[in-house]
Every structure is written in C-alpha cells, then in structure tokens.
C-alpha positions in Angstrom: -234.1 -68.9 -13.6 -231.2 -66.7 -12.5 -228.1 -68.5 -11.5 -226.3 -67.5 -8.2 -223.0 -65.8 -8.8 -220.1 -68.0 -7.8 -218.1 -66.9 -4.8 -214.7 -65.6 -5.9 -211.5 -63.9 -4.7 -209.3 -61.5 -6.7 -205.6 -61.2 -7.5 -203.8 -58.6 -9.5 -200.5 -59.2 -11.4 -197.9 -57.2 -13.1 -197.0 -59.1 -16.3 -194.6 -58.6 -19.2 -195.0 -60.6 -22.5 -194.3 -60.4 -26.2 -197.8 -61.8 -26.9 -201.1 -59.9 -27.0 -201.9 -58.9 -23.5 -205.4 -60.5 -23.5 -203.8 -63.8 -24.7 -201.1 -63.9 -22.1 -203.6 -62.9 -19.3 -205.9 -65.7 -20.3 -203.0 -68.2 -20.3 -202.3 -67.3 -16.7 -206.0 -67.5 -15.7 -206.4 -70.9 -17.4 -203.1 -72.4 -16.1 -204.1 -71.5 -12.5 -207.6 -72.9 -12.7 -209.2 -75.5 -15.1 -207.1 -75.1 -18.2 -203.9 -76.3 -19.7 -201.9 -75.5 -22.9 -204.5 -77.3 -25.1 -208.2 -77.8 -24.8 -209.1 -81.2 -23.3 -212.3 -83.2 -23.5 -213.1 -82.9 -19.8 -213.2 -79.1 -19.8 -216.8 -78.8 -20.7 -218.7 -75.5 -20.8 -220.3 -76.3 -17.5 -217.0 -77.0 -15.9 -215.4 -73.8 -17.2 -218.3 -71.8 -15.9 -217.8 -73.3 -12.4 -214.0 -73.5 -12.3 -212.2 -71.3 -14.8 -210.6 -68.2 -13.5 -211.5 -65.1 -15.5 -209.6 -62.0 -16.5 -211.7 -59.0 -15.5 -209.3 -56.1 -16.3 -206.2 -55.3 -18.2 -204.4 -52.0 -17.8 -201.6 -51.4 -20.3 -198.3 -50.0 -18.9 -196.2 -49.5 -22.0 -193.5 -51.6 -23.7 -189.8 -52.4 -23.3 -187.3 -53.8 -25.8 -185.4 -56.0 -23.4 -187.1 -58.9 -21.5 -186.9 -58.7 -17.8 -186.3 -62.4 -17.3 -184.6 -65.1 -19.5 -187.0 -67.3 -21.4 -185.9 -70.5 -23.2 -189.5 -71.1 -24.3 -189.4 -67.9 -26.4 -185.9 -68.5 -27.6 -186.8 -72.0 -29.0 -189.6 -70.3 -31.0 -187.5 -67.3 -32.0 -190.1 -65.0 -30.5 -188.7 -61.5 -29.6 -189.9 -58.1 -28.5 -191.2 -55.6 -28.0 -192.4 -56.8 -24.6 -195.7 -55.4 -23.4 -196.3 -54.7 -19.7 -199.7 -54.5 -18.0 -201.5 -54.9 -14.7 -204.1 -57.6 -14.9 -206.9 -58.6 -12.6 -208.0 -62.2 -12.3 -210.9 -63.6 -10.3 -210.8 -67.2 -9.0 -213.6 -69.4 -7.8 -213.4 -70.0 -4.1 -214.7 -73.5 -4.7 -211.5 -74.4 -6.5 -209.6 -73.9 -3.3 -211.7 -74.0 -0.1 -210.1 -73.1 3.2 -206.8 -74.5 2.3 -203.9 -72.1 2.7 -201.1 -73.9 0.8 -203.5 -74.5 -2.1 -204.6 -70.8 -2.1 -200.9 -69.9 -2.3 -200.3 -72.4 -5.1 -203.3 -71.0 -7.0 -202.4 -67.3 -6.9 -198.6 -67.7 -6.9 -197.7 -71.2 -8.3 -196.9 -72.0 -11.9 -197.4 -68.3 -13.0 -193.7 -67.9 -12.7 -193.0 -70.8 -15.1 -195.3 -69.6 -17.9 -193.4 -69.5 -21.2 -195.6 -66.6 -22.4 -194.2 -64.3 -19.7 -190.9 -62.5 -19.5 -192.1 -61.1 -16.1 -194.9 -61.8 -13.7 -195.5 -60.6 -10.1 -198.4 -61.1 -7.8 -199.3 -57.6 -6.5 -202.5 -57.8 -4.5 -204.8 -60.4 -3.1 -208.3 -59.5 -2.1 -210.5 -62.0 -0.3 -214.2 -61.7 0.7 -214.5 -61.4 4.5 -216.7 -64.5 4.8 -213.8 -66.5 3.1 -211.2 -64.9 5.4 -213.2 -66.0 8.5 -212.7 -69.7 7.5 -209.0 -69.4 8.3 -207.1 -68.8 11.5 -207.1 -65.1 12.4 -204.2 -63.7 14.5 -204.9 -64.8 18.0 -203.5 -61.6 19.5 -202.8 -59.1 16.8 -202.4 -55.4 17.7 -204.5 -55.2 20.8 -203.4 -58.6 22.2 -199.8 -57.6 21.7 -200.4 -54.4 23.6 -202.1 -56.4 26.4 -199.3 -58.9 26.7 -196.6 -56.1 26.8 -198.5 -53.8 29.1 -198.2 -51.0 26.5 -201.6 -49.4 26.2 -200.4 -46.5 24.1 -197.4 -45.3 22.1 -195.2 -47.6 20.1 -193.8 -50.9 21.5 -190.1 -50.1 21.8 -187.9 -53.1 21.4 -184.5 -54.5 20.3 -182.7 -57.5 19.1 -180.1 -59.4 21.1 -176.7 -58.5 19.9 -174.3 -60.1 19.0 -176.7 -62.1 16.8 -175.1 -65.5 17.6 -172.2 -66.8 19.6 -173.3 -66.0 23.2 -174.0 -68.6 25.8 -177.4 -68.7 27.5 -175.8 -67.0 30.5 -174.4 -64.2 28.3 -177.8 -63.7 26.6 -179.5 -63.5 30.0 -177.0 -60.8 31.0 -177.8 -58.7 27.9 -181.6 -59.2 28.5 -181.1 -58.1 32.1 -179.5 -54.9 30.9 -182.3 -54.3 28.3 -185.1 -54.9 30.9 -183.4 -52.5 33.2 -183.1 -50.0 30.3 -186.9 -50.1 29.9 -187.6 -51.9 26.6 -191.0 -53.4 26.0 -189.9 -56.2 23.6 -186.8 -58.2 22.9 -186.2 -60.8 20.1 -183.7 -63.4 19.0 -182.0 -62.8 15.7 -183.4 -64.9 12.8 -180.2 -66.9 12.6 -180.2 -67.7 16.3 -182.6 -70.6 17.1 -181.3 -73.8 18.8 -177.6 -74.1 18.2 -175.2 -76.3 20.2 -173.5 -73.3 21.9 -176.9 -72.0 23.2 -179.5 -74.8 23.4 -183.0 -73.2 23.4 -184.1 -74.9 26.6 -181.2 -73.5 28.4 -181.6 -70.1 26.9 -185.3 -70.0 27.8 -184.6 -70.9 31.4 -181.9 -68.3 31.8 -183.8 -65.5 29.9 -187.2 -66.1 31.5 -185.6 -66.1 35.0 -184.4 -62.6 34.3 -187.7 -61.4 32.7 -189.8 -62.9 35.5 -187.7 -61.2 38.1 -188.1 -57.9 36.4 -191.9 -58.5 36.1 -192.2 -59.1 39.8 -190.4 -55.9 40.5 -192.1 -53.6 37.9 -195.5 -55.3 37.4 -194.9 -55.4 33.6 -193.5 -58.4 31.7 -191.1 -57.7 28.8 -192.1 -59.7 25.7 -189.3 -61.9 24.4 -189.7 -63.5 21.0 -187.7 -66.7 21.2 -186.8 -68.0 17.7 -188.2 -71.5 17.6 -187.8 -72.0 13.8 -187.5 -75.8 13.2 -189.7 -78.7 12.1 -193.3 -78.5 13.4 -192.9 -81.1 16.2 -189.9 -79.2 17.6 -191.7 -75.9 17.3 -194.6 -77.2 19.3 -192.3 -78.6 22.0 -190.4 -75.4 22.2 -193.6 -73.3 22.4 -194.8 -75.5 25.3 -191.5 -75.0 27.0 -191.6 -71.2 26.7 -195.2 -71.0 27.8 -194.5 -73.1 31.0 -191.5 -70.8 31.7 -193.8 -67.8 31.6 -193.0 -66.5 28.1 -195.5 -64.7 25.9 -194.1 -64.9 22.4 -192.4 -67.1 19.9 -190.7 -66.2 16.6 -190.5 -68.2 13.4 -188.8 -67.6 10.0 -192.0 -67.8 8.0 -190.6 -68.5 4.5 -188.6 -71.5 5.7 -191.1 -73.0 8.1 -194.1 -72.8 5.7 -197.8 -72.0 5.8 -199.0 -75.3 7.1 -196.5 -75.4 9.9 -197.3 -71.9 11.1 -201.1 -72.7 10.9 -200.5 -75.8 13.0 -198.4 -73.8 15.5 -201.1 -71.2 15.7 -203.7 -73.8 16.6 -201.6 -75.4 19.3 -200.1 -72.5 21.3 -201.6 -69.5 23.0 -198.4 -67.5 22.6 -198.1 -64.5 20.3 -196.6 -65.4 16.9 -193.8 -63.1 15.7 -193.4 -63.5 12.0 -189.9 -62.9 10.6 -190.0 -62.4 6.8 -186.3 -63.1 6.1 -185.9 -64.2 2.5 -188.9 -62.2 1.4 -186.7 -60.0 -0.8 -186.2 -63.0 -3.1 -189.9 -62.7 -3.9 -190.2 -58.9 -3.9 -186.9 -57.2 -4.9 -187.2 -57.7 -8.6 -189.9 -55.4 -10.1 -191.1 -58.1 -12.5 -190.9 -61.2 -10.5 -192.3 -62.7 -7.3 -194.8 -61.2 -4.9 -195.5 -57.8 -3.4 -195.8 -57.4 0.3 -199.6 -56.7 0.2 -200.3 -60.2 -1.1 -197.6 -61.7 1.1 -199.0 -60.4 4.3 -202.6 -61.5 3.5 -201.4 -65.1 3.2 -199.5 -65.0 6.5 -202.4 -63.3 8.3 -204.6 -66.2 7.3 -202.0 -68.5 8.9 -202.5 -66.6 12.2 -199.3 -64.5 12.6 -199.7 -61.7 15.1 -196.7 -59.5 14.3 -194.9 -59.1 10.9 -191.7 -57.4 9.9 -191.9 -54.6 7.3 -188.3 -53.3 7.4 -187.7 -49.7 8.4 -187.5 -46.2 7.0 -184.0 -45.0 6.0 -182.7 -48.4 7.1 -179.8 -50.6 6.1 -181.7 -52.6 3.5 -182.5 -52.0 -0.2 -186.2 -51.2 0.2 -187.6 -47.7 -0.4 -189.4 -45.8 2.3 -192.6 -45.7 0.3 -192.6 -49.5 0.1 -192.0 -49.9 3.9 -194.9 -47.5 4.6 -197.2 -49.3 2.2 -196.3 -52.6 4.0 -197.1 -51.2 7.4 -200.4 -49.8 6.3 -201.3 -53.2 4.7 -200.7 -54.9 8.0 -203.0 -52.5 9.8 -205.8 -52.8 7.2 -208.5 -55.2 8.4 -209.4 -58.2 6.2 -212.5 -59.3 8.1 -213.0 -57.3 11.2 -210.5 -56.9 14.1 -207.7 -59.0 12.5 -204.9 -56.4 11.9 -201.4 -57.5 12.6 -198.7 -55.5 14.4 -196.1 -54.2 11.9 -192.6 -54.5 13.1 -190.1 -51.8 12.0 -186.4 -52.8 12.1 -183.0 -52.5 10.3 -181.0 -49.4 11.1 -183.7 -47.8 13.2 -182.9 -45.1 15.9 -184.4 -41.9 17.2 -183.7 -40.1 14.0 -186.0 -42.4 12.0 -188.9 -41.9 14.3 -190.4 -38.6 12.9 -190.6 -39.9 9.3 -192.1 -43.2 10.5 -194.8 -41.4 12.6 -195.5 -39.0 9.8 -195.9 -41.7 7.2 -197.8 -44.4 9.2 -199.8 -41.9 11.3 -200.2 -44.6 14.0 -198.2 -45.8 16.9 -199.7 -49.3 16.6 -196.3 -50.8 15.8 -193.2 -52.5 17.2 -190.1 -50.3 16.7 -187.0 -52.4 16.9 -183.7 -50.7 17.4 -180.6 -52.7 17.8 -177.6 -50.4 17.5 -179.9 -47.4 18.1 -180.3 -48.7 21.7 -177.3 -50.9 22.4 -174.9 -48.5 20.7 -176.1 -45.3 22.3 -173.0 -43.5 23.8 -174.7 -43.2 27.2 -175.8 -46.8 27.3 -178.9 -48.8 26.5 -181.2 -46.9 28.9 -180.4 -43.7 27.2 -181.0 -45.4 23.8 -184.5 -46.4 24.9 -185.1 -42.9 26.3 -183.9 -41.2 23.1 -186.5 -43.2 21.1 -189.3 -42.5 23.5 -188.3 -38.8 23.4 -188.4 -38.8 19.6 -191.9 -40.3 19.5 -193.2 -37.7 21.9 -191.6 -35.0 19.7 -193.1 -36.5 16.6 -196.6 -36.7 18.2 -196.3 -33.1 19.4 -195.0 -31.9 16.0 -191.8 -30.6 17.5 -188.5 -30.9 15.4 -186.0 -33.3 17.1 -183.2 -30.7 17.5 -185.7 -28.4 19.4 -187.0 -31.2 21.5 -183.5 -32.4 22.3 -182.5 -29.1 23.9 -183.8 -30.3 27.2 -183.5 -34.0 26.7 -179.8 -35.2 26.8 -180.5 -38.8 25.7 -182.0 -37.5 22.5 -179.4 -34.8 22.0 -176.6 -37.3 22.4 -178.3 -39.7 19.9 -178.6 -37.0 17.3 -175.0 -36.0 17.8 -173.7 -39.6 17.7 -175.8 -41.2 14.9 -176.9 -38.1 13.0 
C-alpha cells in the first residue's frame, strides 16, 4: 500500500559552520522538529517519519576564515575554521504546527540562532502551500480594499507622515492634517513613536483629526485615510480601534515587532479597519548578512496575521538598505500566497519626486503607498506643491518622460528638482 505524502512547508536558510554542511543542516532540521542533541528513546522510526524535518537541498557558497558571529560553544571545544557557507532547504511537516502563527514562527526562526554548530544562520524564504495559508487570517483589505477606502482607483496612493514626529498637541496635529488634506494627499500616518502620550492622548487626537478629515470628506466626497498609531497591549488596541471606527476612521497602525503576531491576529479579527503594519526594528533581524530573517519570510508571517499594508523602506532613502533589497521587498508583498491576498507595500524614508522614476521602473506597478514627509511638507512652495510634484513625477514615469523635460511646464516639479536635487 502506498503511503500518502505528508503535508509540508518549506524554508530556506543561509548558514555558516565549521562542520560538514550536511551535518550542520541536519542539526538545524532536527532541533526545529523532533530531534535534540542526542538520540532519545521516544524518537522512533515511525515518529521520525511523521515529525522530523528533512533537508532537501544544500547549495555550497564558499568558505571564509573568520566567523561571522561569536560562538562560545566552538571556543570551548577549540574548533576553528575554515567556515563553510551554504543555502539549505528544509521541509517541515505541517502537522507539527497546525494553524498556529506563533508556533510557525518558532519553528522556522526559533532556536536556529542559538545552535552551537552555526557561526551564522539567516531565514531567507518561507514557502507555504495555499491550502495551509487559507487556514490563517488573510488581509481583510489588502491592495484593492485600501484603494476602495482611499478612493484611489488608479495611480499610487500618495501620503505623508505627521511632522514633527512627536510633541504636538491634538489641536496642532489637526491643524497639520487640515493643511495636508487641503494639499490633496490620499493618506496620512502617525509616526511609529507617536501613540498615546500624555501630551497628545489618542482619544483627543482622534476626535480632533477626524473632525478635520470628515469635514474635508463632506466637501470633496473622498475621505483621506489616516493611520492612527494604536501600538499598545491588545486590550488597549481593541479599545482604540473601536474609538477610531466610531469616529469615522478607516485605518490603524501598529508597530508589528513590538506588538507581536498573536496581538495583531486578534486585532485583525476584532476590527474592520485596515491594518497598517510598521516594521520598525526589522533591521535587527535583517541587517546582518548572516543573522536573522530576510524580508521575504518576514512578510509571509505578517500577511498570515492579516496585515493590509507593510513598510518596505524606499529607494535612495535615508536608511542603510540597498535599492535592490527594497524592490525585492515590494515585489514580495505583491506576490499572492493563496489567491487575492497581496498586501500594499509602503515606500517611505527620504522619498520625494526624484525617487519616483526609479521606484516605478523597478516595481513596475503603482499598487503602492508612497509616503513622503519632507518631500511634501518641505517643498519650497508648500505642501500642495509637494503633493503635485510627486503626482507629476508619477505621470512622467508612466509616460517614459525624463523628469527635467516633464518639469519644463510643471512648476511644482521643477521647483522640487531644484530644491531637493
């Protein structure tokens, strides 16, 4: 009788080790499934067949003579280099995890970082069968829902961040929002460090800001999306989301890494608002080439939690990340996992009209939120000209016209190029 293949998901890792690559890879697979550092009586052949993760591929990438990470385990045993690098593929039984997001994360990205056999390990990709993905919470709104809520049926969603980041009263924030709504933005968000401080209690800020947004909506027929930062404990986030929904808001923001998978899942299940996922802190997982987690795997896990919009940084921005990495992140967000479940990539950090053409050329899509703080609020002719310069730049990129040529008859763009360029 032929046995039915067990349902599995797949992860790839970049590893560095002084041991034989096959040995190190199997240590990782065993540690993250049914094994430990020594064979135990309960790990029978039948149990291993059902529960043991398996290494299905090893691609050697060369050697180095200096370890990427310190390792007291190796020092105690006086084991040195050379240190071999490889990309390995590991397949895990779905029955080990079930539809349990924190345990899925612990399985693919838990004790792998503590393994003594490794001087470097990074989760690179996570590939899940569609039928498994469907057991989790999909983004409620995603790309098309975000467009529907903002009234932007085509083109990028142009937005900005309230500046200064912190320090303003609710009244001051509402004044800035009024200026931005008048300027023609589609989207506004709180900064990640601005949530519910004593100088600007969230309930007061919501009331002041939504009064402005609702007034503009009555006048224009289109409601600007404001992502209120509700990062807090789960009970508080639920209360805040209810408050925002009752005030007519359409979006909430959370600092994903600090709120956690389970909290975001629970929030997704209890609010109809769009979830704007801020990834602040993600660089501690991704910045080192031999430690942590690549964005591809990162965004898979947060999409399972139900996030609708996810930050990817920006091209030629103010952060460390390369343009190629930013583009790969945006494309990963737009790649379906199990049908119509793409999330809206959010470009930010040092973005202005001049970063539009390379963004459009690389992503080849306008399904994105393009956040520009200083590029809008710092425009020499004011915020409205800042917004116009970005829209002009997108039209130029779409038509294949160089910005300086397009700017000849568009003063907002011309002044942006002269001021920022």
